[in-house]
N, CA, C and O atoms as a Tinker XYZ file with bonds, in Angstrom:
   260  protein
     1  N     -2.435000   -4.240000    4.972000    73     2
     2  CA    -1.213000   -4.950000    5.475000    64     1     3
     3  C     -1.085000   -6.098000    4.691000    63     2     4     5
     4  O     -2.086000   -6.621000    4.202000    81     3
     5  N      0.098000   -6.573000    4.508000    73     3     6
     6  CA     0.505000   -7.929000    3.925000    64     5     7
     7  C      1.568000   -8.452000    4.827000    63     6     8     9
     8  O      2.480000   -7.737000    5.241000    81     7
     9  N      1.440000   -9.663000    5.113000    73     7    10
    10  CA     2.312000  -10.485000    6.000000    64     9    11
    11  C      2.925000  -11.827000    5.266000    63    10    12    13
    12  O      2.314000  -12.460000    4.404000    81    11
    13  N      4.054000  -12.103000    5.689000    73    11    14
    14  CA     4.462000  -13.417000    5.046000    64    13    15
    15  C      3.761000  -14.563000    5.506000    63    14    16    17
    16  O      3.349000  -14.686000    6.659000    81    15
    17  N      3.609000  -15.520000    4.474000    73    15    18
    18  CA     2.648000  -16.632000    4.783000    64    17    19
    19  C      3.192000  -17.614000    5.945000    63    18    20    21
    20  O      2.441000  -18.420000    6.495000    81    19
    21  N      4.510000  -17.486000    6.262000    73    19    22
    22  CA     4.989000  -18.229000    7.388000    64    21    23
    23  C      4.626000  -17.754000    8.788000    63    22    24    25
    24  O      4.672000  -18.443000    9.807000    81    23
    25  N      4.262000  -16.497000    8.694000    73    23    26
    26  CA     3.605000  -15.974000   10.061000    64    25    27
    27  C      4.758000  -15.273000   10.654000    63    26    28    29
    28  O      4.472000  -14.336000   11.400000    81    27
    29  N      6.140000  -15.570000   10.451000    73    27    30
    30  CA     7.098000  -14.966000   11.296000    64    29    31
    31  C      7.387000  -13.502000   10.597000    63    30    32    33
    32  O      7.579000  -13.421000    9.384000    81    31
    33  N      7.400000  -12.478000   11.368000    73    31    34
    34  CA     7.587000  -11.269000   10.920000    64    33    35
    35  C      8.569000  -10.689000   11.791000    63    34    36    37
    36  O      8.444000  -10.574000   13.010000    81    35
    37  N      9.863000  -10.215000   10.884000    73    35    38
    38  CA    11.142000   -9.833000   11.445000    64    37    39
    39  C     11.383000   -8.388000   11.412000    63    38    40    41
    40  O     12.366000   -7.896000   11.965000    81    39
    41  N     10.339000   -7.557000   10.650000    73    39    42
    42  CA    10.199000   -6.276000   10.615000    64    41    43
    43  C      9.006000   -5.783000    9.699000    63    42    44    45
    44  O      8.322000   -6.521000    8.989000    81    43
    45  N      8.867000   -4.366000    9.836000    73    43    46
    46  CA     7.782000   -3.698000    9.207000    64    45    47
    47  C      8.373000   -2.646000    7.989000    63    46    48    49
    48  O      9.395000   -1.978000    8.142000    81    47
    49  N      7.657000   -2.630000    6.934000    73    47    50
    50  CA     7.844000   -1.709000    5.814000    64    49    51
    51  C      6.755000   -0.870000    6.027000    63    50    52    53
    52  O      5.635000   -1.378000    5.968000    81    51
    53  N      6.877000    0.393000    6.278000    73    51    54
    54  CA     5.923000    1.475000    6.491000    64    53    55
    55  C      5.757000    2.312000    5.245000    63    54    56    57
    56  O      6.655000    3.135000    5.065000    81    55
    57  N      4.742000    2.268000    4.304000    73    55    58
    58  CA     4.642000    2.879000    3.186000    64    57    59
    59  C      3.863000    4.281000    3.108000    63    58    60    61
    60  O      2.648000    4.175000    3.273000    81    59
    61  N      4.295000    5.421000    2.910000    73    59    62
    62  CA     3.565000    6.541000    2.943000    64    61    63
    63  C      3.321000    7.027000    1.504000    63    62    64    65
    64  O      4.234000    7.133000    0.685000    81    63
    65  N      2.143000    7.292000    1.268000    73    63    66
    66  CA     1.786000    7.676000   -0.359000    64    65    67
    67  C      2.163000    8.972000   -0.552000    63    66    68    69
    68  O      2.435000    9.743000    0.368000    81    67
    69  N      2.194000    9.297000   -1.943000    73    67    70
    70  CA     2.338000   10.715000   -2.267000    64    69    71
    71  C      1.021000   11.502000   -2.589000    63    70    72    73
    72  O     -0.075000   10.942000   -2.574000    81    71
    73  N      1.157000   12.600000   -2.831000    73    71    74
    74  CA    -0.093000   13.456000   -2.861000    64    73    75
    75  C     -1.172000   12.883000   -4.043000    63    74    76    77
    76  O     -0.716000   12.384000   -5.071000    81    75
    77  N     -2.314000   12.968000   -3.871000    73    75    78
    78  CA    -3.321000   12.423000   -4.744000    64    77    79
    79  C     -3.300000   11.022000   -5.049000    63    78    80    81
    80  O     -3.784000   10.548000   -6.077000    81    79
    81  N     -2.629000   10.242000   -3.978000    73    79    82
    82  CA    -2.619000    8.659000   -3.887000    64    81    83
    83  C     -3.338000    8.260000   -2.596000    63    82    84    85
    84  O     -3.797000    9.110000   -1.835000    81    83
    85  N     -3.412000    7.119000   -2.400000    73    83    86
    86  CA    -3.784000    6.457000   -1.120000    64    85    87
    87  C     -3.173000    5.415000   -0.636000    63    86    88    89
    88  O     -2.054000    5.221000   -1.111000    81    87
    89  N     -3.597000    4.564000    0.278000    73    87    90
    90  CA    -2.853000    3.516000    0.912000    64    89    91
    91  C     -2.548000    2.237000   -0.082000    63    90    92    93
    92  O     -1.667000    1.413000    0.163000    81    91
    93  N     -3.373000    2.194000   -1.196000    73    91    94
    94  CA    -3.349000    1.192000   -2.308000    64    93    95
    95  C     -2.156000    1.389000   -3.072000    63    94    96    97
    96  O     -1.711000    0.384000   -3.628000    81    95
    97  N     -1.481000    2.578000   -3.232000    73    95    98
    98  CA    -0.347000    2.922000   -4.115000    64    97    99
    99  C      0.709000    1.791000   -3.882000    63    98   100   101
   100  O      1.241000    1.167000   -4.801000    81    99
   101  N      0.935000    1.612000   -2.649000    73    99   102
   102  CA     2.065000    0.520000   -2.348000    64   101   103
   103  C      1.868000   -0.774000   -2.821000    63   102   104   105
   104  O      2.785000   -1.485000   -3.233000    81   103
   105  N      0.625000   -1.120000   -2.771000    73   103   106
   106  CA    -0.010000   -2.671000   -3.173000    64   105   107
   107  C     -0.107000   -2.674000   -4.656000    63   106   108   109
   108  O      0.662000   -3.391000   -5.296000    81   107
   109  N     -1.085000   -1.849000   -5.320000    73   107   110
   110  CA    -1.562000   -1.853000   -6.609000    64   109   111
   111  C     -0.781000   -1.302000   -7.634000    63   110   112   113
   112  O     -0.908000   -1.738000   -8.778000    81   111
   113  N      0.154000   -0.241000   -7.332000    73   111   114
   114  CA     1.032000    0.420000   -8.236000    64   113   115
   115  C      2.259000   -0.022000   -8.343000    63   114   116   117
   116  O      2.752000   -0.267000   -9.444000    81   115
   117  N      2.994000   -0.200000   -7.053000    73   115   118
   118  CA     4.439000   -0.414000   -7.129000    64   117   119
   119  C      4.798000   -1.703000   -6.350000    63   118   120   121
   120  O      5.973000   -1.982000   -6.111000    81   119
   121  N      3.726000   -2.513000   -5.946000    73   119   122
   122  CA     3.761000   -3.797000   -5.482000    64   121   123
   123  C      4.829000   -4.157000   -4.467000    63   122   124   125
   124  O      5.520000   -5.168000   -4.592000    81   123
   125  N      4.945000   -3.327000   -3.485000    73   123   126
   126  CA     6.141000   -3.453000   -2.345000    64   125   127
   127  C      5.939000   -4.958000   -2.092000    63   126   128   129
   128  O      6.795000   -5.723000   -2.535000    81   127
   129  N      4.900000   -5.444000   -1.431000    73   127   130
   130  CA     4.805000   -6.724000   -0.865000    64   129   131
   131  C      5.141000   -7.739000   -1.857000    63   130   132   133
   132  O      5.579000   -8.788000   -1.383000    81   131
   133  N      5.031000   -7.666000   -3.184000    73   131   134
   134  CA     5.682000   -8.722000   -4.098000    64   133   135
   135  C      7.110000   -8.744000   -3.996000    63   134   136   137
   136  O      7.709000   -9.805000   -3.820000    81   135
   137  N      7.818000   -7.407000   -4.116000    73   135   138
   138  CA     9.162000   -7.299000   -4.033000    64   137   139
   139  C      9.723000   -8.265000   -2.701000    63   138   140   141
   140  O     10.538000   -9.188000   -2.726000    81   139
   141  N      8.971000   -7.691000   -1.551000    73   139   142
   142  CA     9.503000   -8.284000   -0.236000    64   141   143
   143  C      9.468000   -9.606000   -0.378000    63   142   144   145
   144  O     10.477000  -10.228000   -0.045000    81   143
   145  N      8.433000  -10.256000   -0.847000    73   143   146
   146  CA     8.176000  -11.633000   -1.088000    64   145   147
   147  C      9.253000  -12.403000   -2.026000    63   146   148   149
   148  O      9.713000  -13.530000   -1.842000    81   147
   149  N      9.503000  -11.593000   -2.967000    73   147   150
   150  CA    10.432000  -12.287000   -4.127000    64   149   151
   151  C     11.884000  -12.362000   -3.473000    63   150   152   153
   152  O     12.621000  -13.335000   -3.637000    81   151
   153  N     12.236000  -11.210000   -2.693000    73   151   154
   154  CA    13.482000  -11.348000   -2.027000    64   153   155
   155  C     13.578000  -12.069000   -0.835000    63   154   156   157
   156  O     14.626000  -11.975000   -0.197000    81   155
   157  N     12.500000  -12.904000   -0.345000    73   155   158
   158  CA    12.430000  -13.663000    0.629000    64   157   159
   159  C     12.499000  -13.197000    2.124000    63   158   160   161
   160  O     12.846000  -13.911000    3.064000    81   159
   161  N     12.166000  -12.071000    2.182000    73   159   162
   162  CA    12.369000  -11.254000    3.351000    64   161   163
   163  C     11.057000  -11.610000    4.100000    63   162   164   165
   164  O     10.005000  -11.801000    3.490000    81   163
   165  N     11.177000  -11.700000    5.576000    73   163   166
   166  CA     9.998000  -11.988000    6.487000    64   165   167
   167  C      9.527000  -10.454000    6.964000    63   166   168   169
   168  O      9.669000  -10.108000    8.137000    81   167
   169  N      9.011000   -9.651000    6.052000    73   167   170
   170  CA     8.633000   -8.401000    6.545000    64   169   171
   171  C      7.151000   -8.277000    6.348000    63   170   172   173
   172  O      6.565000   -8.844000    5.426000    81   171
   173  N      6.607000   -7.574000    7.174000    73   171   174
   174  CA     4.907000   -6.997000    6.998000    64   173   175
   175  C      5.153000   -5.627000    6.174000    63   174   176   177
   176  O      6.021000   -4.785000    6.407000    81   175
   177  N      4.244000   -5.613000    5.225000    73   175   178
   178  CA     4.173000   -4.456000    4.498000    64   177   179
   179  C      2.914000   -3.665000    5.121000    63   178   180   181
   180  O      1.822000   -4.232000    5.175000    81   179
   181  N      3.050000   -2.581000    5.509000    73   179   182
   182  CA     1.873000   -1.754000    5.936000    64   181   183
   183  C      1.754000   -0.072000    5.070000    63   182   184   185
   184  O      2.634000    0.774000    4.912000    81   183
   185  N      0.702000   -0.069000    4.759000    73   183   186
   186  CA     0.414000    1.323000    4.095000    64   185   187
   187  C     -0.715000    2.074000    4.691000    63   186   188   189
   188  O     -1.748000    1.420000    4.827000    81   187
   189  N     -0.736000    3.332000    5.080000    73   187   190
   190  CA    -1.596000    4.132000    5.495000    64   189   191
   191  C     -2.082000    5.110000    4.695000    63   190   192   193
   192  O     -1.389000    5.523000    3.766000    81   191
   193  N     -3.354000    5.626000    4.944000    73   191   194
   194  CA    -3.893000    6.775000    3.889000    64   193   195
   195  C     -3.989000    7.916000    4.883000    63   194   196   197
   196  O     -4.514000    7.865000    5.995000    81   195
   197  N     -3.321000    9.089000    4.234000    73   195   198
   198  CA    -3.366000   10.178000    4.931000    64   197   199
   199  C     -4.237000   11.269000    4.249000    63   198   200   201
   200  O     -4.234000   12.431000    4.656000    81   199
   201  N     -5.091000   10.788000    3.043000    73   199   202
   202  CA    -5.981000   11.592000    2.343000    64   201   203
   203  C     -5.079000   12.160000    1.183000    63   202   204   205
   204  O     -3.849000   12.212000    1.192000    81   203
   205  N     -5.865000   12.544000    0.256000    73   203   206
   206  CA    -5.310000   12.878000   -1.099000    64   205   207
   207  C     -4.605000   14.047000   -1.188000    63   206   208   209
   208  O     -3.660000   14.118000   -1.973000    81   207
   209  N     -4.992000   15.184000   -0.348000    73   207   210
   210  CA    -4.401000   16.394000   -0.232000    64   209   211
   211  C     -3.477000   16.701000    0.912000    63   210   212   213
   212  O     -3.074000   17.834000    1.177000    81   211
   213  N     -3.206000   15.734000    1.493000    73   211   214
   214  CA    -2.152000   15.776000    2.718000    64   213   215
   215  C     -0.731000   15.259000    2.343000    63   214   216   217
   216  O     -0.555000   14.396000    1.484000    81   215
   217  N      0.228000   15.827000    3.022000    73   215   218
   218  CA     1.689000   15.410000    2.940000    64   217   219
   219  C      1.991000   15.015000    4.251000    63   218   220   221
   220  O      1.318000   15.370000    5.219000    81   219
   221  N      3.122000   14.190000    4.328000    73   219   222
   222  CA     3.526000   13.599000    5.509000    64   221   223
   223  C      4.408000   14.691000    6.373000    63   222   224   225
   224  O      5.560000   14.392000    6.687000    81   223
   225  N      3.908000   15.823000    6.710000    73   223   226
   226  CA     4.447000   16.751000    7.452000    64   225   227
   227  C      3.419000   17.943000    7.842000    63   226   228   229
   228  O      2.467000   18.306000    7.151000    81   227
   229  N      3.764000   18.405000    8.937000    73   227   230
   230  CA     2.591000   19.440000    9.488000    64   229   231
   231  C      2.491000   20.585000    8.354000    63   230   232   233
   232  O      3.402000   21.246000    7.855000    81   231
   233  N      1.084000   20.615000    8.099000    73   231   234
   234  CA     0.670000   21.811000    7.123000    64   233   235
   235  C      0.166000   22.990000    7.909000    63   234   236   237
   236  O     -0.222000   23.014000    9.077000    81   235
   237  N      0.253000   24.003000    6.991000    73   235   238
   238  CA    -0.313000   25.377000    7.395000    64   237   239
   239  C     -1.722000   25.309000    8.210000    63   238   240   241
   240  O     -1.995000   25.885000    9.263000    81   239
   241  N     -2.533000   24.452000    7.436000    73   239   242
   242  CA    -3.812000   24.325000    7.898000    64   241   243
   243  C     -3.979000   23.550000    9.329000    63   242   244   245
   244  O     -5.089000   23.302000    9.799000    81   243
   245  N     -2.759000   23.198000    9.962000    73   243   246
   246  CA    -2.800000   22.439000   11.090000    64   245   247
   247  C     -2.862000   20.994000   10.956000    63   246   248   249
   248  O     -2.545000   20.304000   11.925000    81   247
   249  N     -3.208000   20.493000    9.943000    73   247   250
   250  CA    -3.388000   18.864000    9.679000    64   249   251
   251  C     -1.878000   18.462000    9.784000    63   250   252   253
   252  O     -0.993000   19.085000    9.198000    81   251
   253  N     -1.658000   17.384000   10.568000    73   251   254
   254  CA    -0.419000   16.881000   10.497000    64   253   255
   255  C     -0.500000   15.276000   10.419000    63   254   256   257
   256  O     -0.219000   14.648000   11.440000    81   255
   257  N     -0.806000   14.713000    9.465000    73   255   258
   258  CA    -0.947000   13.261000    9.331000    64   257   259
   259  C      0.272000   12.537000    9.717000    63   258   260
   260  O      0.306000   11.308000    9.657000    81   259
């Protein structure tokens, strides 16, 4: 999670990674937190890890991240 330095959060950006990636993709690859900061928004950026082989919908296996 990345928060604005002034501590006031007006919203949240929830980042879901694609297959074979993890929660670090939003920060290390596409730098969402840097874009939010450069635009001057007071948003927290949060990324979650659903696992490399999971997608963000119910799977036939019963897994539903």
